[in-house]
N, C-alpha and C positions, 0 to 999 in steps of 0.2 A: 117658534116652530123652526126646526132644523132645516137648513137649505138642502136642496137636492144635490147629488154628486155632480162634479164637473163633466163627467163622461169618459174620463180616461180609466183604463183597466190594466191591472197587473195579473198575469196568469202564472199559476204554478205548473211548471213543465217537468214531467218525469224524465229522469236521465235515460237517454237512449244510447245503447252500446252499438253504434253503427259499424258497418264493415270497414269503412275508411276513416274512422274516428267518430267522436260524439255527434249524434244527430245527422250523420251522413246517409243513413238508411234505416230501415227497421232493424231491431236488435239481432245480433249474431246469436248463434246457439248458446254461447256462454252468457250473453246478455239476457236471453230468455230464461235461462236457468236462475239467474239472480232475481229478475223482476217477477217471475212467476212463482218461484218456490223459496229461494233463500231469503230474500227480502221482499216479500210479496207486495206489489203495488195494487191499489184498489181495482183498476181496470185490468191490468195485466193478469191478475190471478182469477178473474171471472171465467167460468167455464165456456162462455160464448166469445171470449176474446180469441182472435185468430192465433196469437202467439201461444196462448195456453193450450189451444187445440193441437198445434204442432208439437208442443212439449209432451202432452199426455197421449196423443193418438199416433204420433209419427216418431216417437222416440227422440224428439228434439233434434232430429237430424236435418242437416242441409240449410241452405239459404232460404229466407222467407219467400223470395220471389220464385222459388221452385214450386210453390203451392198456390201462388196468387198472381194476378195480373197487375203489374205496376201502373198501367195506363187507366185502370178502372178505379175511380175515387173510392167506391164502396169496398174495395179490397185492401185498402191501406189499413194497418192495425190500429192506429191511434193518431190524434192530433200531433202528438209530440214528435213522431217520426217524420212527419211531413211539414213541420213548421217552417223550414227554410227552403222547401222545394215548391210548396203550394202557397205559402204566405197567407195562412189563415189559422184561426184557432177558435175554440169554442168552450162553452161552459159545461158540456157533458150532459149525462143522463143520471137521474136518481137510481141508485143500485139497491136501495132497500126502503122500507117504510111504505106508507100509504100512496106515495107518488112514484113508486118503483116503475121504471120504464118511461117516465115522462121527462121532457126536456127541462133542464134547470133554467129558469128565466134570467135574462139579462135586461133589466128594466131601464137602466140609466146609461146605456151606451149612446154616443153621439157621433154623427158623421164628422170627420175632420179631426176628431180627438185621437189619442194614441193608445195602442195596446202594447204592453211591455211583456216580454217573455222572460221569465226568471227560472233559474234552476240551480241546483247544487250537486256536487259530486256526492255519491251515496255515503262515502266515509267521512264527509265533512259535516260540521254542525250547522244548524239553521242560520246562525249568524253569518255564515259564508255563502249564503244564497247570492247569486250574481245575475245581473241583467244581461242576458246573452243576445237579445235582439229586441226590436220594436218596429211597429208599422203604423202608419196613419190608417184610420178606419174609414173605409169607403161605404160599406153596406153590411147588412146582416141577413142571412137566410136561415130557414129552419129545415133541417134534414131529418127524415123519420127515424134514423138510427143514431145520428151524430148530435142531434139537438140544435141549439142556436149557434150559428157559426159566423164569426166576424171575419170579413175579407179585407185584405190590404188595399190601400190606395197607392198613390205614387211614391210615398216615402217608406223605404224599407231599409232598416239598419240591422247589421249583424256584427257582433264583436269579432275582431280578427283573431283574438287569442282569448280563450276562456279564462285563463289565469290572470289576465289583465282586464277582464270585464268589470264594470262597476259593481260594487257591493250594494245589493238592494236595500239592506237595512241601514245603510249610511244615509240614504235619501228618504226613506219612508219611516216615519216615527209612529209609535203607538205606546200606550201606557204600560203594556205588559212586556215590552221589549221584543227581541227577535223571535217571535213565535207565530207560525202560520196557522196551526191547528187545522180545522176542517175547511172544506170548500176549495174550489179550483181557481177562484179569482177574487180580487179586491179592487175597490174603486180608489183611484188616485186623484188627489186635487191638482189643479193646474200648476200651482206653485211647485209641488214636488215633481210633477211631470216635466216641467221645463228644465230643472237641473238634472234630472235623469237623462233627458235627451242630450243635453250638452256633454255629459260624461260619456254617454254611449257613442256619440259622434267622435269624440277623441279616441275612444277604444276602437272604433270602426276604421279609423284612418291610419292605425298603426301599420307599419310596413311588414312586421313579422306576422306570420299566420301559421296555424297548425292544422292538422287534418281535421276535417269536420267543421272548420270555421273559415270565413273569408268574406268576400264581397257579396252584396245582396244579389239574389238571383230573381229572375222573373218567373211568372207562371202563377196559376191559381185556379180555383174551382168556383164557378159563378152560380152553382146550384142548378144548372141546366144541362150539364153534359153527362 
């Protein structure tokens, strides 16, 4: 019988075209145009996504926070935009099929293990997916609209420069090669997690930084505010 996963998780993070660089805020109007229409992402293109609403109902005009309250967790558009401000991420909601609207289960997370945030620039192949951040997992909550949400513990790492961030597929191997296919997350064995962390720590300590990347920030949502 196969052993259960070690409890580490790698998330697929949608590229966010922030105002001051990648992942610095919800998408700009140009970012919304790309993720909603030109290269539609699963959540971004849903009619109940706040970014899609701005695009279709408000002519895609203005900054996201003109329409929403930044201090209200429920008014953020996605996990991806708040990954480095709230330090949490989740498995999402089923968008089709018999389980539509239900939270996608995260059965094998473990307290003290690590969640890795991975992404790639839209014009790059899957082989160039990079580990842009990671956090130790403190606890999980279930939100009625966001599903199962993993919250960061004391360890929070963020690549100083996206272009120098570790390549995900260099450290995670599978028989079919660099192919993510469906699903928002994958379980990572301890052996791979350890080398990913070492590589990310080196990238996080780099003196050079670019807009949208830098040192870890504090903050988070504990499910009660």
